[in-house]
C-alpha positions as CSV (number, residue, x, y, z in Angstrom):
1,M,-1.2,-2.3,-23.6
2,A,1.8,-2.5,-21.3
3,E,1.2,-1.1,-17.8
4,K,3.5,1.6,-16.6
5,W,5.3,1.1,-13.2
6,I,3.4,4.0,-11.7
7,Q,0.0,2.3,-12.3
8,E,1.1,-0.6,-10.1
9,L,1.5,1.6,-7.0
10,K,-0.9,1.2,-4.1
11,P,-2.1,4.7,-3.1
12,G,-1.2,5.5,0.5
13,A,0.8,2.4,1.2
14,Y,4.0,4.3,2.2
15,R,2.1,6.6,4.4
16,K,0.3,3.7,6.2
17,Q,3.6,1.9,6.7
18,L,5.2,5.1,8.2
19,Q,2.1,5.5,10.4
20,R,2.5,1.9,11.7
21,L,6.1,2.7,12.5
22,G,5.1,5.9,14.3
23,L,7.0,8.3,12.0
24,V,4.0,10.1,10.6
25,E,0.7,11.1,12.2
26,G,-2.5,11.6,10.2
27,M,-2.2,13.5,7.0
28,E,0.9,15.5,7.8
29,K,3.4,15.8,4.9
30,I,6.1,13.1,4.7
31,D,9.4,14.8,5.1
32,P,11.8,14.0,2.3
33,A,14.6,13.7,4.9
34,I,12.9,10.6,6.3
35,S,12.8,9.0,2.8
36,R,16.5,10.0,2.1
37,K,17.6,8.4,5.4
38,I,15.8,5.2,4.6
39,V,17.1,5.0,1.0
40,N,20.7,5.7,2.2
41,T,20.6,2.8,4.7
42,K,21.3,-0.8,3.6
43,T,18.5,-3.3,3.7
44,G,18.4,-5.1,7.0
45,N,20.2,-2.4,9.0
46,K,18.6,-0.1,11.6
47,V,18.1,3.6,11.2
48,R,17.1,6.1,13.9
49,I,14.4,8.6,12.8
50,K,12.6,11.0,15.2
51,G,13.9,9.1,18.2
52,K,12.6,5.7,16.9
53,T,14.8,2.9,15.6
54,I,13.4,1.0,12.7
55,T,14.8,-1.8,10.5
56,V,14.9,-1.0,6.8
57,T,13.1,-3.7,4.7
58,P,13.3,-4.0,1.0
59,L,9.7,-2.9,0.6
60,L,10.1,0.1,2.8
61,K,13.3,1.1,0.9
62,Q,11.5,0.7,-2.5
63,R,8.5,2.9,-1.3
64,A,10.9,5.6,0.0
65,Q,12.8,5.7,-3.3
66,T,9.4,6.0,-5.2
67,H,8.5,8.9,-2.9
68,L,11.7,10.7,-3.7
69,T,11.2,10.0,-7.4
70,L,7.7,11.4,-7.5
71,L,8.8,14.5,-5.6
72,S,11.5,15.1,-8.2
73,F,8.8,14.7,-11.0
74,K,6.8,17.4,-9.2
75,K,9.8,19.7,-8.9
76,N,10.7,19.3,-12.6
77,K,7.2,20.0,-13.6
78,K,7.2,23.3,-11.7
79,K,10.5,24.3,-13.4
80,R,9.0,23.6,-16.9
81,K,6.0,25.7,-16.1
82,S,8.1,28.7,-15.0
83,K,10.2,28.5,-18.2
84,K,7.1,28.6,-20.4
85,K,5.8,31.7,-18.6
86,K,9.1,33.6,-19.3
87,R,8.9,33.0,-23.0
């Protein structure tokens, strides 16, 4: 059976990377604005977030994009549930 892309993800890898960079502390929620800034920056360029300058790597950019994708899945799921209740 073919594996789905979501099965290959390492749980907590994005959070650990952001903690190493000093952008997130402990288990606080990751702000989607952080991920959007990272995704909108070209690989190899620097971006300033929360007063810290970081270089955007391909892996960091990929993890940020996955974070935004999973958030959109969650948002769409809530919309579908609310439509079912109205019927």
